[in-house]
N, C-alpha and C positions, 0 to 999 in steps of 0.2 A: 464564546466559541472560538474566536481567533487565538486566544491564549492556549487553548487545547491543541489546535492545529499547529501552532508555533512549537509547543512542547513536543508533540509527536514527531514533527519534522526534525527538530534538533536531535532527538534520540535516534530517529531513523538514520539520519546522516552520519551520526557518530558510529552507529553500528556498521554502516556500509563502509566506513573508512578503516575498520578493523581488519588487519591482515588475514586473520583466520576466516572472517566473513567473506573477504574478497576471494580467498582460496576456495571456500565452499561454493560460492557462486560459480567460479571457474570450473570446478569439478562437475557441476550440474549443467554447464553450458550456458550459464546466465551472465549478465553484465550488471553490476550494481549501478543504480541510477539515482544519485543524489538529486533532490528537488528543492525548490523554494517552498515556503509554507503555502503560497498561493497555488502552486502546481500540485502539491500534495492534497490540499483541500479539494481541488478540482478532480483529481484522480479518485479520491474516496467518494465524492458525490457521483461521479460518472459510473464507477463500479457498483455502487449501491443501487443506482437506477437500473443498470444493465441486469444485475443478478436478481433484482426484484421482479423485473419483467419475466425472466426465465422461470423463477419460482412460481409466479402467478400463472404463466402459460402451462406449466407442468402440473398445476393444481397441487403443489406440495404444501402440506400442512404440518405444523409442529406437533410432536407427540407429547 
């Protein structure tokens, strides 16, 4: 699992360093946030838990 997070993090940070990506973030009012693999893994886990709760609370079912 860690090698998957490492690879995703590497690709994410490379994309965030791209000038076109930085410009697009700026156009949308965002700020690129490069992360360490540990931070990315925590973000993914936290977001998965958060949105899982929202989906269950709204009783959303796949079609």
